RODO-2510 file (C-alpha; in nm, 4 decimals, decimal comma):
residues 560
     n   res          X          Y          Z
     1     m    -1,2173    -2,1317    -1,7539
     2     s    -1,1187    -1,7560    -1,7846
     3     s    -1,1582    -1,6208    -2,1439
     4     d    -0,9771    -1,3325    -2,2852
     5     s    -1,2358    -1,1294    -2,2969
     6     d    -1,2766    -1,1399    -1,9084
     7     i    -0,9259    -1,0457    -1,8623
     8     e    -0,9338    -0,7520    -2,0880
     9     k    -1,1974    -0,6022    -1,8970
    10     h    -1,0012    -0,6118    -1,6082
    11     r    -0,7165    -0,4454    -1,8122
    12     q    -0,9472    -0,1824    -1,9293
    13     k    -1,0458    -0,1215    -1,5687
    14     g    -0,7158     0,0081    -1,5180
    15     s    -0,4351    -0,2693    -1,4859
    16     d    -0,3103    -0,1628    -1,8359
    17     t    -0,2090     0,1479    -1,6629
    18     t     0,0247    -0,0202    -1,4322
    19     p     0,3308     0,1758    -1,4203
    20     i     0,6410     0,0737    -1,5811
    21     y     0,9811     0,1426    -1,4285
    22     a     1,3321     0,1877    -1,5369
    23     h     1,4713     0,0820    -1,2268
    24     e     1,4381    -0,2228    -0,9893
    25     l     1,1382    -0,1530    -0,7773
    26     t     1,1805    -0,1377    -0,4024
    27     a     0,8935    -0,3078    -0,1852
    28     d     0,7336     0,0169    -0,1406
    29     d     0,7562     0,0648    -0,5063
    30     a     0,6086    -0,2950    -0,6114
    31     a     0,3280    -0,2435    -0,3480
    32     l     0,2135     0,0859    -0,4988
    33     a     0,2661    -0,0431    -0,8568
    34     a     0,0232    -0,3382    -0,7813
    35     c    -0,2135    -0,0391    -0,6663
    36     g    -0,2011     0,0890    -1,0634
    37     y     0,0392     0,3805    -0,9279
    38     k     0,3846     0,5141    -0,9902
    39     q     0,6064     0,6354    -0,6946
    40     e     0,6123     1,0405    -0,7058
    41     f     0,6609     1,1350    -0,3773
    42     k     0,9905     1,0999    -0,1740
    43     r     0,9467     0,8415     0,0751
    44     e     1,0703     1,0335     0,3882
    45     f     0,7718     0,9486     0,6265
    46     t     0,8437     0,6629     0,9042
    47     v     0,5997     0,5225     1,1346
    48     w     0,7068     0,7785     1,3915
    49     t     0,6632     1,1075     1,1514
    50     s     0,3361     0,9363     1,0127
    51     f     0,2303     0,9011     1,3787
    52     a     0,3092     1,2390     1,4346
    53     v     0,1218     1,4078     1,1712
    54     s    -0,1819     1,1713     1,2664
    55     f    -0,1046     1,2823     1,6584
    56     s    -0,0934     1,6352     1,5682
    57     v    -0,4315     1,6288     1,3834
    58     l    -0,6209     1,4583     1,6997
    59     g    -0,4277     1,7359     1,8762
    60     l    -0,5815     1,6177     2,2207
    61     l    -0,5588     1,9158     2,4190
    62     p    -0,7130     2,1658     2,1743
    63     s    -0,9450     1,9194     2,0734
    64     v    -1,1179     1,8775     2,3994
    65     a    -1,0414     2,2390     2,4516
    66     v    -1,2719     2,3055     2,1485
    67     t    -1,5396     2,0882     2,1838
    68     l    -1,5927     2,0860     2,5473
    69     v    -1,9165     2,2525     2,5223
    70     y    -2,0664     1,9308     2,3561
    71     g    -1,9103     1,6885     2,5846
    72     m    -1,9709     1,8681     2,9178
    73     g    -2,2676     2,0312     2,7564
    74     y    -2,4936     1,7508     2,6820
    75     a    -2,4539     1,5295     2,9471
    76     g    -2,2190     1,6598     3,2254
    77     t    -1,9176     1,5137     3,3863
    78     a    -2,0830     1,1470     3,3593
    79     g    -2,1259     1,1649     2,9990
    80     m    -1,7469     1,2978     2,9628
    81     v    -1,5830     1,0253     3,1382
    82     w    -1,8490     0,7348     3,0223
    83     g    -1,9144     0,8503     2,7152
    84     w    -1,5326     0,8629     2,5939
    85     l    -1,5103     0,4824     2,7364
    86     l    -1,7877     0,3963     2,5305
    87     a    -1,7261     0,5969     2,2259
    88     m    -1,3284     0,4349     2,2331
    89     v    -1,4715     0,0831     2,2106
    90     g    -1,6200     0,1643     1,8714
    91     i    -1,3548     0,4025     1,7731
    92     q    -1,0589     0,1195     1,8079
    93     a    -1,2704    -0,1110     1,5989
    94     v    -1,3020     0,1360     1,3167
    95     a    -0,9392     0,2358     1,3467
    96     t    -0,8037    -0,1215     1,3566
    97     s    -1,0326    -0,2300     1,0637
    98     m    -0,8915     0,0576     0,8529
    99     a    -0,5507    -0,0245     0,9496
   100     e    -0,5674    -0,3763     0,7874
   101     l    -0,7337    -0,2218     0,4642
   102     s    -0,4039     0,0188     0,4712
   103     s    -0,1565    -0,2675     0,4808
   104     a    -0,3334    -0,4421     0,2128
   105     m    -0,3515    -0,1260    -0,0056
   106     p    -0,0838     0,1549     0,0846
   107     t    -0,2009     0,4228    -0,1236
   108     s    -0,2924     0,8197    -0,0716
   109     g    -0,6470     0,7250    -0,2046
   110     g    -0,6955     0,5636     0,1122
   111     l    -1,0441     0,4657     0,1860
   112     y    -1,1666     0,5896    -0,1440
   113     y    -0,9591     0,3330    -0,3307
   114     c    -1,0346     0,0677    -0,0650
   115     a    -1,4050     0,0812    -0,1666
   116     a    -1,3359     0,0871    -0,5384
   117     v    -1,1484    -0,2152    -0,5056
   118     l    -1,3543    -0,3890    -0,2738
   119     a    -1,7127    -0,3421    -0,4239
   120     p    -1,8559    -0,5593    -0,7079
   121     p    -1,7372    -0,4104    -1,0208
   122     n    -2,0273    -0,2411    -1,1336
   123     w    -2,0869    -0,0951    -0,8031
   124     a    -1,7516     0,0232    -0,7413
   125     p    -1,7509     0,3704    -0,9275
   126     l    -2,0565     0,4962    -0,7315
   127     a    -1,8943     0,3725    -0,3784
   128     s    -1,5558     0,5046    -0,4363
   129     f    -1,7384     0,8297    -0,5703
   130     l    -1,9443     0,8523    -0,2481
   131     t    -1,6541     0,7410     0,0185
   132     g    -1,4286     0,9793    -0,1623
   133     w    -1,6678     1,2945    -0,1497
   134     s    -1,7382     1,1944     0,2184
   135     n    -1,3950     1,1583     0,2930
   136     w    -1,3141     1,4881     0,1169
   137     i    -1,5852     1,6757     0,3097
   138     g    -1,4354     1,5602     0,6113
   139     q    -1,0944     1,6320     0,5470
   140     v    -1,1396     1,9838     0,3877
   141     t    -1,3530     2,0989     0,6779
   142     a    -1,1015     1,9896     0,9434
   143     a    -0,8387     2,2856     0,8952
   144     p    -1,0974     2,5374     0,9290
   145     s    -1,2779     2,4065     1,2181
   146     v    -0,9673     2,3416     1,4131
   147     n    -0,8286     2,6789     1,3202
   148     y    -1,1890     2,8454     1,4032
   149     g    -1,0946     2,6796     1,7624
   150     n    -0,7728     2,8122     1,8013
   151     a    -0,8517     3,1666     1,6958
   152     a    -1,1460     3,1720     1,9693
   153     m    -0,8799     3,0398     2,2334
   154     i    -0,6314     3,3305     2,1048
   155     l    -0,8932     3,6102     2,1278
   156     a    -1,0189     3,4523     2,4621
   157     a    -0,6717     3,4633     2,6204
   158     a    -0,6460     3,8298     2,4600
   159     s    -0,9629     3,9020     2,6840
   160     v    -0,8381     3,7523     2,9830
   161     s    -0,5611     3,9561     2,9972
   162     n    -0,7360     4,2552     2,8908
   163     p    -1,0721     4,2205     3,0266
   164     n    -1,1919     4,5660     2,8235
   165     y    -1,1473     4,3730     2,5103
   166     i    -1,4279     4,1970     2,3739
   167     p    -1,3899     3,9726     2,0668
   168     q    -1,5829     4,0382     1,7682
   169     t    -1,6707     3,7762     1,5038
   170     w    -1,4774     3,9190     1,2459
   171     h    -1,1852     3,9197     1,4629
   172     v    -1,2316     3,5574     1,4740
   173     f    -1,2754     3,5347     1,0988
   174     l    -0,9497     3,7298     1,0323
   175     v    -0,7449     3,5351     1,2593
   176     t    -0,8923     3,2128     1,1439
   177     v    -0,8191     3,2906     0,7740
   178     l    -0,4471     3,4298     0,8901
   179     l    -0,4047     3,0388     1,0573
   180     m    -0,5192     2,8836     0,7062
   181     i    -0,2668     3,0800     0,5132
   182     v     0,0290     3,0289     0,7321
   183     h    -0,0657     2,6322     0,7488
   184     g    -0,1170     2,6713     0,3617
   185     g     0,2227     2,7826     0,3465
   186     i     0,4347     2,5203     0,6145
   187     s     0,2225     2,2353     0,3773
   188     s     0,3442     2,3154     0,0709
   189     l     0,7143     2,2695     0,1985
   190     p     0,9136     1,9771     0,0756
   191     t     0,8346     1,6545     0,2607
   192     r     1,1385     1,6439     0,4645
   193     h     1,0769     1,9621     0,6292
   194     v     0,7038     1,8973     0,6875
   195     a     0,7901     1,5415     0,8243
   196     r     1,0197     1,7021     1,0561
   197     f     0,7693     1,9953     1,1525
   198     n     0,5162     1,7301     1,2476
   199     g     0,7986     1,4991     1,4140
   200     a     0,8504     1,8234     1,6234
   201     s     0,4707     1,8870     1,6876
   202     t     0,4221     1,5486     1,8242
   203     l     0,6761     1,6147     2,0979
   204     v     0,5353     1,9396     2,1892
   205     n     0,1621     1,7969     2,1660
   206     i     0,2527     1,4972     2,4263
   207     s     0,4647     1,7162     2,6280
   208     f     0,1788     2,0023     2,6527
   209     l    -0,0601     1,7310     2,7125
   210     i     0,0873     1,5735     3,0098
   211     i     0,2106     1,8854     3,1365
   212     v    -0,1707     2,0153     3,1727
   213     i    -0,2816     1,7053     3,2925
   214     i    -0,0333     1,7204     3,5916
   215     l    -0,0557     2,0956     3,6277
   216     i    -0,4407     2,1492     3,6596
   217     p    -0,4567     1,9115     3,9625
   218     s    -0,1841     2,0187     4,0970
   219     a    -0,2379     2,4179     4,0744
   220     t    -0,5901     2,4065     4,1337
   221     t    -0,7447     2,6600     4,3574
   222     n    -1,0302     2,4845     4,4547
   223     r    -1,1010     2,4227     4,8432
   224     d    -1,3554     2,2548     5,0539
   225     p    -1,3909     2,0459     4,8358
   226     r    -1,0398     2,0478     4,6123
   227     f    -1,1899     1,7680     4,3573
   228     n    -1,5549     1,6304     4,2909
   229     s    -1,6472     1,3259     4,4403
   230     s    -1,6195     1,0127     4,2551
   231     s    -2,0073     0,9384     4,2826
   232     d    -2,0665     1,3033     4,1246
   233     v    -1,8094     1,2831     3,8426
   234     w    -1,9393     0,9086     3,7435
   235     g    -2,3136     0,9288     3,8582
   236     t    -2,4264     1,2751     3,7865
   237     i    -2,5630     1,3401     3,4301
   238     s    -2,6256     1,7042     3,3742
   239     n    -2,8670     1,6538     3,0769
   240     g    -2,8308     1,9567     2,8662
   241     t    -3,0657     1,8350     2,6071
   242     e    -3,4541     1,7645     2,6011
   243     w    -3,3662     1,3694     2,5188
   244     p    -3,3556     1,1245     2,7936
   245     n    -3,0388     1,0708     2,9489
   246     g    -2,9220     0,7716     2,7287
   247     i    -2,9588     1,0047     2,4102
   248     a    -2,7663     1,2662     2,5779
   249     i    -2,4811     1,0855     2,6421
   250     l    -2,4633     0,9472     2,2853
   251     m    -2,5177     1,2887     2,1604
   252     s    -2,1871     1,3904     2,3880
   253     f    -1,9921     1,1385     2,1382
   254     v    -1,9489     1,4421     1,8839
   255     s    -1,6531     1,5445     2,1183
   256     i    -1,4811     1,2048     2,1366
   257     i    -1,5702     1,1121     1,7551
   258     w    -1,4418     1,4804     1,6276
   259     t    -1,1642     1,4019     1,8254
   260     m    -1,0709     1,0929     1,7061
   261     s    -1,1264     1,1591     1,3507
   262     g    -0,7748     1,2475     1,2410
   263     y    -0,6037     0,8671     1,2879
   264     d    -0,6542     0,8175     0,9041
   265     a    -0,3849     1,0842     0,8236
   266     p    -0,1066     0,7775     0,7808
   267     f    -0,3525     0,6084     0,5162
   268     h    -0,3213     0,9429     0,3208
   269     l     0,0675     0,9640     0,3393
   270     a     0,1123     0,5935     0,2810
   271     e     0,2761     0,6839    -0,0810
   272     e     0,5341     0,9309     0,1404
   273     c     0,6159     0,6695     0,4077
   274     s     0,9020     0,3771     0,4122
   275     n     0,7857     0,0366     0,4635
   276     a     0,4427     0,1587     0,4062
   277     q     0,2463    -0,1746     0,4502
   278     i     0,3789    -0,2187     0,8298
   279     a     0,4208     0,1692     0,9429
   280     t     0,1001     0,2846     0,8034
   281     p    -0,1212     0,0451     0,9919
   282     r     0,1070     0,0580     1,2922
   283     a     0,1057     0,4694     1,3108
   284     i    -0,2954     0,4467     1,2463
   285     v    -0,3446     0,2004     1,5798
   286     m    -0,0634     0,3762     1,7652
   287     t    -0,2861     0,7195     1,7279
   288     a    -0,6074     0,5564     1,8134
   289     a    -0,4683     0,3853     2,1161
   290     t    -0,2429     0,6867     2,2418
   291     g    -0,5229     0,9388     2,1752
   292     g    -0,7773     0,7463     2,3363
   293     l    -0,6041     0,6847     2,6511
   294     l    -0,4508     1,0379     2,6794
   295     g    -0,7735     1,1948     2,6168
   296     w    -0,9616     1,0038     2,8497
   297     i    -0,7364     1,0818     3,1231
   298     l    -0,7815     1,4788     3,0521
   299     m    -1,1363     1,4296     3,0832
   300     l    -1,0937     1,2667     3,4247
   301     v    -0,8868     1,5781     3,5469
   302     i    -1,1496     1,8183     3,4085
   303     a    -1,4448     1,6260     3,5220
   304     y    -1,3330     1,6052     3,8953
   305     t    -1,2005     1,9927     3,9053
   306     v    -1,5174     2,1890     3,7405
   307     v    -1,6655     2,3772     3,9618
   308     d    -1,9937     2,5243     3,7950
   309     i    -2,0856     2,3501     3,4551
   310     p    -2,3750     2,6205     3,3590
   311     s    -2,1179     2,9141     3,3960
   312     t    -1,8486     2,6967     3,2229
   313     l    -2,1005     2,6303     2,9116
   314     d    -2,2089     3,0326     2,9308
   315     s    -1,8851     3,1524     2,8765
   316     q    -1,8174     3,5537     2,8776
   317     y    -1,4917     3,4573     2,6817
   318     g    -1,6823     3,2722     2,4008
   319     q    -1,4621     2,9688     2,5076
   320     p    -1,5816     2,7335     2,7496
   321     f    -1,2634     2,5635     2,8114
   322     v    -1,1110     2,8949     2,9151
   323     s    -1,3809     2,9621     3,1261
   324     y    -1,3357     2,6115     3,3290
   325     l    -0,9881     2,7366     3,3713
   326     q    -1,0768     3,0528     3,5241
   327     q    -1,2770     2,8744     3,7784
   328     v    -0,9873     2,6095     3,9020
   329     v    -0,6701     2,7962     3,8586
   330     n    -0,4980     3,1654     3,9050
   331     q    -0,4570     3,3888     3,5843
   332     r    -0,1340     3,2993     3,5212
   333     t    -0,1795     2,9351     3,4711
   334     v    -0,5297     3,0110     3,3007
   335     l    -0,2872     3,2064     3,0134
   336     t    -0,0023     2,9359     3,0486
   337     v    -0,2668     2,6173     2,9842
   338     t    -0,4511     2,8327     2,7155
   339     g    -0,1120     2,9333     2,5415
   340     m    -0,0241     2,5611     2,5287
   341     s    -0,3603     2,4802     2,3898
   342     i    -0,3189     2,7249     2,0853
   343     v     0,0498     2,6028     2,0399
   344     c    -0,0913     2,2281     2,0108
   345     a    -0,3968     2,3461     1,8084
   346     f    -0,1568     2,5502     1,5355
   347     f     0,0230     2,2265     1,5123
   348     m    -0,3034     2,0686     1,4832
   349     g    -0,4306     2,2627     1,2103
   350     q    -0,1240     2,2409     0,9943
   351     g    -0,1612     1,8294     1,0351
   352     c    -0,5097     1,8611     0,8966
   353     m    -0,3863     2,0711     0,5860
   354     v    -0,1283     1,8057     0,5058
   355     a    -0,3406     1,5131     0,5194
   356     a    -0,6254     1,7102     0,3399
   357     s    -0,3874     1,7949     0,0690
   358     r    -0,2566     1,4644    -0,0012
   359     l    -0,6186     1,3418    -0,0336
   360     t    -0,7231     1,6126    -0,2960
   361     f    -0,4385     1,5424    -0,4646
   362     a    -0,5111     1,1589    -0,4907
   363     y    -0,8660     1,2319    -0,5736
   364     a    -0,7605     1,4812    -0,8716
   365     r    -0,5350     1,2289    -0,9889
   366     d    -0,8111     1,0010    -1,0757
   367     g    -1,0148     1,2966    -1,2242
   368     c    -1,2630     1,3449    -0,9575
   369     f    -1,2376     1,7129    -1,0090
   370     p    -1,3710     1,7857    -1,3894
   371     g    -1,1944     2,0967    -1,5129
   372     l    -0,9535     2,1092    -1,1811
   373     s    -0,8389     1,7645    -1,1864
   374     g    -0,5252     1,8290    -1,3767
   375     w    -0,4127     2,1277    -1,1973
   376     l    -0,4901     1,9740    -0,8557
   377     a    -0,2739     1,6474    -0,9251
   378     k     0,0122     1,8314    -1,0299
   379     i     0,3260     1,8177    -0,8250
   380     n     0,5272     2,1006    -0,7712
   381     e     0,8854     2,0488    -0,9607
   382     r     1,0712     2,2197    -0,7093
   383     t     0,8982     2,0936    -0,3313
   384     l     0,8053     1,7739    -0,4888
   385     t     0,4557     1,8255    -0,3161
   386     p     0,1014     1,8823    -0,4157
   387     v     0,1152     2,2514    -0,3661
   388     n    -0,1777     2,3281    -0,5728
   389     a    -0,4256     2,1075    -0,3592
   390     v    -0,2789     2,2818    -0,0725
   391     w    -0,4145     2,6308    -0,1816
   392     f    -0,7070     2,4956    -0,3079
   393     n    -0,8365     2,3329     0,0186
   394     t    -0,7273     2,6630     0,2009
   395     f    -0,9376     2,8395     0,0034
   396     i    -1,2450     2,6216     0,0378
   397     g    -1,1811     2,6235     0,4045
   398     s    -1,1726     2,9949     0,3920
   399     l    -1,4919     3,0159     0,2173
   400     l    -1,6767     2,7534     0,4820
   401     l    -1,5788     3,0267     0,7955
   402     l    -1,8134     3,2583     0,6484
   403     l    -2,0808     3,0804     0,8249
   404     m    -1,9776     3,2042     1,1651
   405     f    -2,1546     3,5378     0,9962
   406     v    -2,4683     3,3654     1,0042
   407     n    -2,4629     3,2229     1,3725
   408     e    -2,2953     3,0011     1,6274
   409     i    -2,5140     2,7229     1,5105
   410     a    -2,4299     2,7285     1,1618
   411     i    -2,0286     2,7446     1,2400
   412     g    -2,0716     2,4488     1,4947
   413     a    -2,1971     2,2395     1,2385
   414     i    -1,8514     2,2064     1,0696
   415     f    -1,7388     2,0072     1,3669
   416     s    -2,0361     1,7184     1,3752
   417     v    -2,0110     1,7487     0,9653
   418     g    -1,6384     1,6484     1,0109
   419     a    -1,7124     1,3454     1,2438
   420     i    -1,9751     1,2238     1,0679
   421     a    -1,7987     1,2714     0,7235
   422     a    -1,4987     1,1239     0,8101
   423     y    -1,6572     0,8310     0,9815
   424     f    -1,8941     0,7616     0,6935
   425     a    -1,5795     0,7212     0,5091
   426     f    -1,4066     0,5185     0,7016
   427     t    -1,6763     0,3034     0,7349
   428     v    -1,8319     0,2168     0,3924
   429     p    -1,5046     0,0098     0,2772
   430     i    -1,5034    -0,2060     0,5945
   431     a    -1,8649    -0,2759     0,5249
   432     i    -1,7924    -0,3827     0,2033
   433     r    -1,4979    -0,5911     0,3171
   434     v    -1,6943    -0,7571     0,6085
   435     f    -2,0488    -0,7993     0,4333
   436     f    -1,9580    -0,8923     0,0747
   437     v    -1,5682    -0,9723     0,0034
   438     g    -1,5709    -1,1854     0,3426
   439     n    -1,3090    -1,4496     0,3146
   440     r    -1,1880    -1,3318    -0,0266
   441     f    -1,0392    -1,0256     0,1121
   442     r    -0,6581    -1,0640     0,0659
   443     p    -0,4594    -0,8776     0,3631
   444     g    -0,1354    -0,6960     0,3780
   445     p     0,1310    -0,8160     0,6133
   446     w    -0,0624    -0,6423     0,9153
   447     s    -0,3543    -0,8451     0,9319
   448     l    -0,6346    -0,9072     1,2213
   449     g    -0,6711    -1,2622     1,1193
   450     i    -0,9886    -1,4451     1,2614
   451     w    -1,0449    -1,1064     1,4310
   452     s    -1,0901    -0,9123     1,1474
   453     r    -1,4497    -0,9676     1,0291
   454     p    -1,5788    -0,9752     1,3924
   455     i    -1,4005    -0,6485     1,4635
   456     g    -1,5376    -0,4866     1,1433
   457     i    -1,9015    -0,5746     1,2135
   458     v    -1,8465    -0,3845     1,5436
   459     a    -1,7205    -0,0628     1,3601
   460     c    -1,9985    -0,0885     1,1318
   461     a    -2,2727    -0,1133     1,3793
   462     y    -2,1111     0,1854     1,5882
   463     v    -2,1077     0,4109     1,3037
   464     l    -2,4471     0,3210     1,1920
   465     l    -2,5978     0,4080     1,5371
   466     m    -2,3936     0,7579     1,5736
   467     i    -2,4589     0,8971     1,2266
   468     p    -2,8445     0,9553     1,3318
   469     i    -2,7572     1,0272     1,6625
   470     l    -2,5010     1,3256     1,5771
   471     c    -2,7721     1,4860     1,3703
   472     l    -2,9902     1,5388     1,6537
   473     p    -3,0747     1,8799     1,7521
   474     t    -3,0436     1,9376     2,1306
   475     v    -3,4367     2,0638     2,1620
   476     k    -3,7440     1,9348     2,0389
   477     g    -4,0998     1,9961     1,9979
   478     a    -4,2311     2,3607     1,9994
   479     d    -3,8649     2,4633     2,0915
   480     l    -3,7404     2,3557     1,7675
   481     n    -3,6840     2,6149     1,5127
   482     a    -3,4176     2,7348     1,2620
   483     s    -3,2062     2,8562     1,5345
   484     t    -3,2019     2,5793     1,7021
   485     m    -3,1781     2,3137     1,4545
   486     n    -2,8935     2,1128     1,3971
   487     w    -2,7811     2,1453     1,0405
   488     t    -2,5313     1,8690     1,0553
   489     v    -2,7352     1,6706     0,8270
   490     v    -2,7958     1,9479     0,5679
   491     v    -2,4232     2,0408     0,5408
   492     w    -2,3176     1,6872     0,4991
   493     a    -2,6033     1,4915     0,3662
   494     g    -2,6911     1,7738     0,1267
   495     p    -2,3565     1,7719    -0,0510
   496     l    -2,3610     1,3945    -0,0405
   497     f    -2,7087     1,3582    -0,1767
   498     l    -2,6138     1,6193    -0,4689
   499     a    -2,2870     1,4224    -0,5346
   500     f    -2,5011     1,0892    -0,5898
   501     i    -2,7318     1,2865    -0,8190
   502     w    -2,4292     1,4377    -1,0223
   503     f    -2,2918     1,0378    -1,0464
   504     e    -2,6450     0,9173    -1,1637
   505     v    -2,6764     1,1992    -1,4124
   506     s    -2,3186     1,2906    -1,5627
   507     a    -2,0308     1,1504    -1,3728
   508     h    -2,0914     0,7820    -1,4263
   509     k    -2,0208     0,8399    -1,7750
   510     w    -1,6698     0,9562    -1,7214
   511     f    -1,5608     0,8576    -1,3459
   512     k    -1,4877     0,4931    -1,3111
   513     g    -1,2910     0,5000    -0,9978
   514     p    -0,9565     0,4924    -0,9176
   515     v    -0,6959     0,2557    -1,1264
   516     v    -0,7641    -0,0964    -0,9834
   517     n    -0,5040    -0,3278    -1,0827
   518     l    -0,5661    -0,7336    -1,1568
   519     e    -0,3306    -0,7663    -0,8133
   520     h    -0,6384    -0,6304    -0,6174
   521     q    -0,9363    -0,7638    -0,7622
   522     i    -1,1319    -0,9653    -0,5057
   523     y    -1,4055    -1,0590    -0,7065
   524     d    -1,2311    -1,3477    -0,9250
   525     i    -1,3136    -1,6294    -0,7136
   526     q    -1,7095    -1,6355    -0,6255
   527     p    -1,9554    -1,4377    -0,8763
   528     a    -2,0307    -1,0672    -0,7928
   529     y    -2,3672    -0,8996    -0,8525
   530     t    -2,3832    -0,5772    -1,0646
   531     r    -2,5999    -0,3014    -0,9941
   532     d    -2,8952    -0,4153    -1,2367
   533     g    -2,8700    -0,7677    -1,0638
   534     d    -2,6739    -0,9392    -1,2908
   535     r    -2,3858    -1,1424    -1,2299
   536     s    -2,0786    -0,9908    -1,3160
   537     s    -1,8555    -1,1558    -1,5585
   538     a    -1,5461    -1,1436    -1,3270
   539     g    -1,7322    -1,3908    -1,1072
   540     n    -1,6593    -1,6392    -1,3727
   541     q    -1,2922    -1,6035    -1,3783
   542     d    -1,0271    -1,8958    -1,3543
   543     s    -0,9186    -1,9256    -0,9724
   544     s    -0,6102    -1,9604    -1,1356
   545     l    -0,5875    -1,5747    -1,1466
   546     d    -0,5937    -1,5853    -0,7457
   547     k    -0,3159    -1,8396    -0,7324
   548     n    -0,1283    -1,6032    -0,9210
   549     p    -0,2427    -1,2821    -0,8322
   550     k     0,0545    -1,0721    -0,9757
   551     t    -0,0448    -1,1686    -1,3270
   552     d    -0,0745    -0,8487    -1,4745
   553     v     0,1630    -0,6338    -1,2558
   554     k     0,4329    -0,5031    -1,4603
   555     t     0,6979    -0,4432    -1,1864
   556     s     1,0187    -0,6150    -1,4120
   557     v     1,2599    -0,3948    -1,5054
   558     q     1,2064    -0,2437    -1,8495
   559     a     1,3406     0,0303    -2,0313
   560     a     1,1367     0,3557    -2,0196
***
């Protein structure tokens, strides 16, 4: 039988802070209240505009342009086309598993909140702490990495137009910071303007992508042959690493994984989306499926038309995609395609800024930024958006851009760091749900049903394989030194390790994770194990709590 003290422990964990409303709750308000939060944003996003933000964050055209050096450079055309197909199997598994979680817990905290809810009670703070910081690292590096790539394309286009102009590092830095500031301004606008902006951006992204897919093969200046043979495209591995071909193909996944790491954006916008328990998972799945298909088609176009891979990678413009275009189309078309890529990259950077700011707000709301949480969690009274969080991320992102003054490998680490940090955060709550919660998981209205656990296992296995692969340098042995080292493991694992030390030394005293309402207590049927190996008292609760999961959800109409 459940004791009063057991229930009180759950209430102390957060359910006593369930918001009390002075009006009748909508279904969205009730779902958010069940997560332990009150409605603060206007719900002006729909499934389409949520998809619009996440598809803009993918930015397929500029993402492929920016990361072509990895996809083509590590394994050539075979790595590009086969790599994309193979990588998408794991990516779709991660996306659908995440979508199921978003339906059950539609809050801006996203994966960080899910980790706290699904983990055994005494492990929940650590699980959510590490998930949150890894996700934040991935999000805060997204906008600067996108804008860095966009700045390189802008200056490469200038170099194509004026061959006497040679872009300098400080030129790239200033243009990138300017883009960061502009995106900060747009992301600070009221939600309705941001939603409309991103709705338009998706139309532009899809339209420009389709135009480029048609334009390049139809306007190619290649002759004899006009297109590469299928045997070369699908069967020739141009290994640009010192590892075996199989490892080289896996290393080329960094291009695909980084490109396809923005589909969690609808999760962070769930509190601004109407019918969030259905619209949010649909937007996630739509983004992953659409992005996967169109991205692969673009890869095929490039693979069938590229003339000289070494000269493409050794670009005089500092941008391999522009060098590739110079090989296959005339200068006017080069500038046209580059211009469309720049526009799409601008929209992409803005989508990254929006998603990152909402995530920062959600973490600050739960006290994750000591000394800054109150300021970062403040909603601007005029715009009703987290303006402080926007400009905080803008500042941090601009500081990261100073890495470009070290060398290209250092600044390039923000791409693989963003990919690893994001997918680590994606997978932690999925792994907890699959291996620890099992059939006790309470799905929302959008569910994978009997396929939930098998798909979750595939997702976890995929990410477990890819994390060490993405940390490998391209060279080994005597060729490996400070300038050729892959610094991803340092830039990502270093801060995450420091976060772990911080938690063990200090943060565990004050960080208890997000508010976890009794509605979402998973471990109320079977005993859970604490970090010390003892059975948690939560495991001894009466199953009646599971039969009536709304026991402590105060969603009735009460006076303020």
